[in-house]
N, C-alpha and C positions, 0 to 999 in steps of 0.2 A: 505494500499498500503507498503510494507516494504523493502525498498532495505538493508538487515540487510549482515550480515557478512557470513548467510551461502546462500543467493542469492551470495554476491560476490564469495566463495568458489566454487559453479558450475559455475557462469563463465569463472574462473580464470582455473578451468578444461577441459571448453570448449576451451578457446582459445587455452590452452596447447598442447590440442590432434591435433589443424589442426593449430594453428600460428607457433610450435617450430620448426626450421630448415627451415621457411620460409625466402622470401626477400622481404624488401620493395620496391615498384615499386613507392608508390604517397603517399605525404602528403597533404592534404588542410586544410585551415580552413575557413569554412562555414559561421562562426557566431565567434562573439568577444572571447566566450568562448567555440567555441566545434572544435574538431580534429576529419578526417575521414582518416585513414591511408588503405592503399593499397595494402596488403600482398599477395604475389604469393608462394604457395607451394605447393602440388599435387594440389590445388583448386584455385582460386582468392576469398579472402574474403576482405572485408571491415569492420574494427573496428573503429567503431562509438563510441564516447569519450565527454562527456561533461561537463563540470566543472559550470555550470548555476547553482546559488544558491537556486533557487527555485524546479529545476529539474536535478541533477547530473545523469548522465549514463553511464553506457558501456554494450557495446554490439557486436556482431556481425551483421551487418547490410544487408539486400538482397537490400534494396532503394540508388538509388542517390541523391545527392545533389546539387544544383550550388555552385560553389566556385567562390568570387569575382575573378578580372580578374588582381589587385594587390596583393599578399599575405601580411599579418600582418609581422609585425618581427619576431615573436613567430615560427612563418609557415618557413619562409626564414630559420630562424634559426637550424631549424630542418632538414630541407632538406639540408642544408650544411654540415651536420655533419654525419644525418643518412638516409641519402634518399635512398642509397641502402643499408642499412646495412640486417645482418641476427638475428632474434629471437633466443637466444639462451635459452632461459629458462623464464617462466613465473609464478610468486605465489603470495601467499598470505601471509603478515607476521603476525606471531603471531594472524591469526583470525581477523585482523583487515580488517576495510574497506577500505581498501588499495589494488591496483592492482601495482605487479612490473613487469615491462617487461625488461629482460636483452636484450641488443643487444649487436654486431660486427661490427664491422667496419675500416677503413684501411683510416688511420691517411695521412695527407699530404708528411709524408716521404713512405707511401707506408708499415707501421707498425699495427698489429691488435691491433686496441684498441679499449675498452669497456665503454660502456654507459649504463644507465639504463632511462628507462623511468617510471614517479613513477605518477599513476590516485588515487587521494586521495576523495573518494567518501564520503562527510561527511557535507552532509546538505550546508546552508551559507559557510562553511569554506571549501568546496570542492574545488581541484586544480589540473593541470600536471605541474607535475614540471621534469624539465631536470637536470640530476646529472652526474656527472664523479666521480670516484674512486671505493671502493670496500664496503664489509658491515663490514670493519673494519674504514670509514671513507671517508663519499660520501661527494662532495662540488657541490652547487646549480650552474649550470650554467646560466638557466635560467627558469621561471616558464609564464604561462597562464595569471594568476594574480601575480602581487606585492604584498606582505604584510609586512607593515613595524612596525615598534616597537610603534608607534601613533595607530597601527589598532589594532596589538596583543602584548599582554606582555608576551603571552606563549611561541609563535616562529615566528621569521622574515622570509620572503621567497623572497630571493633577491639575485642579481646574487652575486656570492663567500661567503655566508653564508655556515654555516654547514649543512645538512639536517640530520633531525632525525623526529618520527614520535612522536608527542605526544603522552604519555601510557594515557588510560583511568581509573583515581585511583580505585585501590578497586577490579578493576573487572579482571576474571580469565578466561583463554582461557578452554573453554570447552571440547575440545581436548585433554588436558591433565590431566581436574581432575579426582578422585578419589570419589568411595562411601563414604567413610569418608569425605573425604571433603567437597563433597555435603550436607551430611547430616548434617553438623557442619554449613556451613554457609548460607543454606537457614533452617535450625530448628531457626537461631539466628536472622535473618532479623525481623526487628520491622515494615515490608511492608505488605501487603497484598499478597497471595500468587502470581498469575498473574505477580506482579511486581516483588517479590521477585527475582524471578527470570532471569527478564532482568535486573533487577540491577546490578547481582551478576556475570553473566555470558557475556563474548563477545560473539559479531555474533547474541543474541536470541532479537530479539523483541519481542513488546507488541503482534505479532500477531503469534510469535513463541511460545509463551509463554504461551497463550489461546490454540494454537494446542495442546503442550505438556500436560496442564492441563485436555485437552477433552481426551487425549488417556490414560489418569490415570483416569478421570472421577471424577475429581475433581473442585470444584469451583472456582476461578478465587478470588471472594471477601472474600473466609476464610484466616484470618490471619494467616501466614505462623507458629509462634509459639503457636499454635492450635495442627497441626499435632507431633502424635506421634512419636518414631522414625521406627516402622513397615511401617508406610503411608510414610516416608520419602523415606527411602528405597524403598517403590513401586513407587513412583513417580523418583528417582532415574532410576529404569529398563529402564522406558518408556522414558529417559532422554538417559538412555544410547542406547538404540535402536536409538533414532533420530542419538544419533555423530556416530554413527556404519555407520550407511547410509552413511552419512557424509564422515566419512574418506573410506569408499570402494566404493565410488563414484553411490551409489545407489540412484540418485536424479528423483526425479518426478516433473519435472516444470509441473505449472498449473495455471490456471485462475479460481476463482470463478465469476460466472454473476450472476447478480438476474433481473429476469423480470423488464423491465422501456419500458415505453410509448414511451419516446425519441429515444431509440435504436430497441428495440428488434419492436415495430410498425412498424418502418421507413420501413424495410425489408434490412436494412444495414448489422445487425449482429442477427439471429434468436437466437443466444443466451441468449442476453438480456446485461444490461451495466454491462460492467467489476468494482468488488467491491475490489478485493484483487488478487495479485498474490504473489507464495511463487517457491523455489527451491524442496519443498520438498511436499508430498499431501497433501492434507486442509482438512482432513477425518471431520474434525468439521463443514464444509459446506454440506459435501456427503450427510447427513443424512437430511438435512433441504428441504421438496420439493417447496419452495422458491427459492431456489440456484441449480445453476448445475455449477461443475466443471468438466473442461475441461483439459483433457493430452496434453501435448505437446512432441515434440522431445526433443528443448533442451532451455535454458535459454532465450538465444537468439530471441528465436520466440515468446517467452513469452511477454519479453520485446517490443517485433516491436510491436506486435498486442495489448498490454494493452495499449501502450501510444497510437497507431494509434484512438484506440476507443475511450480513453478518449477525444483525440484531437480534434475528430467529436463533441463529447457533450462540449466541452469546447467553441471549435470556432462557433459553432451555437447559443451555450448561449449568448456567446459574441455579435455574430451577430446580432441576434434578439434581443436583452433588450430593445431597443427603442421601437419597436414594441411590445415589451409583457408590457411598459410602458404606449405606447397609450390605447391599448384596455383595461388594467386595470385600467386608469383611465374613459376610456368608461364605463365601466362595474360599477364602484359607483357611476359615472351620473346617469346612467340608473336607477341603486338600488335605489337611492336617489328619484328622478324622480317617478319611480314606487308608492315608498311608500305615496307619497305626495298626488298621483293619489287616491290611494286606498284610503288615507284618505277624501278626496274629495267624494268620490264614498259613502263611506258607510255615511255621513254627507247627503245623500241624501234619506235617506232610511224613512224619515219622509212625503215622497212628498207622497203617497198614503193615509197616515192618514191626511194627510191636505186637499185632493181632498177631504176625505169622510168629516168631520168638515163643508166645503162649502155646499158639495151636503146636508147633514139634516141642516144648518141655513137657507137655501133656501127653503128647504120643509116647515119648522116647526117656522121659525125666525116671521114670521107676527103675531106669538101669544106669542110670548115675550116681556116682560118689557124692555127698554131700560135702560143700569146701573148696570146691571148685571156682575159678575167675571167671573161665569159660571154656565151654564145651563147641565141638563142630557134630553138628548133626546133617542128614540128609534131607533138602527139602522134598519132600514128597509131589509138589506142584511143578518141581522145573528138571528133579531128577540132580543136582545139582547139590557140593556139599556147602555147608553155611558154617558161619563163627557164630556163637550167641555167648553175649556177654552175660557173667551170673555174679550174683551176689552171693560173698563165700558165705554170708554167714548166716545163709536161711537155706532152706531144701531147695532144690529144682523144682518142686510141684509149686512150691511156696513164690519161686521165681517167674513160676508162666501164671500164677494168681497174679502177680504185681505187674506184670507185661499187661496183661486183659484190662486190669484196673487201668493204666496207662493206656491203652487204647480206647478202653471205653470215655475218659476224660477228655481226651482230642478228640473222639467222633463227638461229643458234643458242643465240642470247641466250633469244631468246623463249621458243625451243623448251624448253631445262631450264628456266628462270625460269616457265613456265605450269606446269609441275608440280609444282615448289617452293610457287607460292603456293597449288596445291589440296591438296597436301598441307598447307601451315601450316592455309587454312581448314577442313578434315577436323581437325586437333589441337587449333584454337582449339574447334571443334563437341565433342570430344572431353572437353573440359574443362571447359563448359559443364554438360554432363549429369554430369560428376563433380560440379562445385559443385550440381546440382541433388540428385544423392544425398546431400552433407552435408547439406543442407536437411534431407532425410525421416529421417535416422538419429536414431535414436533409443536404439541399443541397442551396444552396447560391440562386438558381433558385426557391427552394421552398417559402425562403423568398420574394422573387420577387414578386410573383403571389399574396401572401398575403399583401405584401405593394402595390403591384393593386386593390384586394379589396378593400382593409382600404381607397386607393385613392377615388375609386369609390362609395364608400360608406359614402364618406365626414367627415370621420374620421380624415384623413390628407391631407391637405392643397396640393394639387396637378397640374401639370403643366397646369390643363384645369378647375381647381376652380373657380367658380366665387359668391358663395356665400358668405353671411355674415358671420362670428366668424375665417375666414381665412379657410373656408370649401369648398371641392369641392362638387359641388350640386350631392347629391345622389337619390333614390327613384325612382320616376317614369321620373324623368328628365336625371337621369344621372345612373342608373341601368338596361339597357334595356335586358329584360330575361336572368339576369346573365353574361353577356359579359361584358370582360375586356376590358381595354382601349388598341387600337394598339398597342400605343407604348411601350407596354411591351407583347407582344402578342409572341414576336421570343423566351423571356428567358422563359416562361412559359412550352414553347412546349416540351423544354431540361428534366423536371420534370413532370415524369410519373407515373400514378396510380401503386400502390402493384398489383400481378400477381399470383395468385394462379394457382394451378392443384390438382383435386383430382385424388384416386388412379381409379377414373373411368373415366378418362380422361376429366372431365366438366371444362371450364374456368370460373374462378373467378376473378374480378378487385375490387378495392378497393379505391374511393377516398383520396387523401391527405389532400385534401383544397377544398372550393367550389367552385371553377374554373373548377376541375380532376371529383367532383360530379356531377356538372352540364354536363360535355362532357360525360361523364360515360352514363350516365341516358338516355341524351336525342340525343348522337351522335351514341356513341358505341353501345348499346342497342338494340336491334330491339322488336317490339310489342310482341312477343312471349317469350322473356327473362323474367328473375325473378327477381325482385326488392326486397333488403332485408334493415331493417332499426332499429335500438333499439327505441324502443315506447316512444314517451317524453321525449326522449334525443338524445343532440347534440353528433352525430357520420358520421361516413361517410356512402356515400350510397356505396352499396354491387351490386355488376350486378354479374348474373349467366348467361353464354352463353349457350343455349340450342341444338342450332342448331338444329331445328326441332324436337328434341328428348323429350320424358318423362324422369323427374328428379327424378331421383331413392331417397326414404324417407331420408337416411343418407345425402343426397347430401342437402336437406334440411336443414337437423341441422346443419350440416358444415357452411351452408353460414350463417345461423341462428348466430350462436355461432359467426362467424368471424364479423357480423356485431356488436353484443355486446362487443366483443372485442377492436373493433376501436367506441369505443364511451364511451361517458363521466359514463357511468354507468360500466365500465371494472373492477369496482375493488370488484361490487359486487358479493353476491354470483350465485345467479341468476337475469335475465333481461330478460325480456318481449322484443320480437321483431316482427316489422309486415312484411309481408311480400305479395306481389301480382302480377301480370304481369308489368309488364313496361308500355303495354299500357294504364295502370289506373293510370298512376300517371303524374298529369297538375302542370305546373309554370303557375301561374296566370301574366300576364300582368302587368311588372314593378315590380316583387320580387326581393329582393337581391339575390345573388348566393347561391344557395345550397338549395334556398328553396323552397317545391313542396308540392303538396295537394294531397290526394287521400281521394275516400268516401266509397271503399270497398276494405276490407284488410283481412286476415287471421293473425293469430300471434300465436306465441308459445314461450313458457318459456325456455328458456337455461342456462348453464354454459357459461362465455365468455372464448373462448380458443380456439388456434389455433389447429386442430385434426385433420393427416391424411391428411394433407395437405404440397404440395410442393410449397416452393416461385421461380419466374420463374424472374430472371433477365431481 
């Protein structure tokens, strides 16, 4: 993500084109460091400005935002002076990350007065500053953030102080540079090539430096001093092409997306998770099969969509943090428990040997002397002789009895621990399916369904919890056929499974959590519909509605690929998928949500992907 001088230049071009000549209709301050200014020109526009230290922004927004009933002081001041002002110009001084909006309004005497609203997009130093005067001398009337000398030794931002832009030391304006200057400065830089570019030229971020080097065919890790003059001239020509596009307004606003479970698999954004945005085309991502570069009509659309998509991920991650912690702790406990159980199971492997010792001593013990430490007996099952250790303090027949007792104890342990191991493995598989559901969650209702499931299965103390350890009763007493507690039923209804349609018109449904998996399999699907699931992997149930028709081979393949894509094995090159008619899928009594069994099925190996399917809202 790079809100650099190049992005600012495209925003300024967009604002100049749409806002110059327009008149301010409304000024709002919905948050402490935010402004929304509504401007009427040929059309009506909302200019969103944020000086938030963690996310400074400026763009033309299409969405509304509620403002407080009582406006803050800075907002009231702007309304007083420029509440009906006309925008006369918008510009970017010296390719800095600064936007200056020139305004004209009538003063108290009815004369035309000029003001400037200056937006500085500079990370934690971002600000919105209201000034009077001209380029020969600007005075600060007020700012959305006050900066005293105690906060900054470089510049005070307070009413009555002179306004100036802190210069970036030794950085050059790329719009005015020459080939000779470029070769001289880059060639003399002690840094690696990528850093040399963005440390030398204003407005160039690391992202755009890497894009420049990609277009020129250079490695960013190369030391700048290692380049010959011819190579530096070649790099300058690619640099000049980018600068010429900026000067001519030939921008190509775009977002680079990558495939990501939390977004692309949720159905919210088919492109995937947004990684970077730019005002110029990101050709370095176009060549990657794991990336998609999507072009937009304006940089404002880019910023609005990019941060909206990022907010979806951030918000759902924050809201799901507690649930993820619960699941992670439960997985850790279950893994440790399973390891101990498997160790106990391995300790019972000698049980059959003890049984054999007991049987042989019972058969041959009458002919053995007392006080022996071991004896050699013929194993009548195999015909081979074996050595049998003995306790010399007891008789051979008592040794036989002792071996039978050891066998019986280990057999009981084996039978009990085998059940425990199976239960722990099923619990671990269930927790993995909950983790998958958390990856697919994009709505609060999705999280409510997952939380209800964790309460039902005893991982979170719930309203109806009865058991010890602060847990609700799960298993047979709490998990009745995968049904959720009534308390949360309403919220779960708002969270819908993913719905895809093939080119042939067949409808496919994908469960986003275990409750939806049960609903799809046992309520939506008919006996003749087809059911798909990744083999031996946590994942979604996929239902293909047949409507009484025979499915083409391609539809089977698409559904299997979809089931693999929405599973833990989605990162594999190829994945096995089981499929069968819904009538052959069963749910054991008292099983946890999403758990099913089947005893006859077909299987195919597929590449996890979504191919030839249309997502339906």
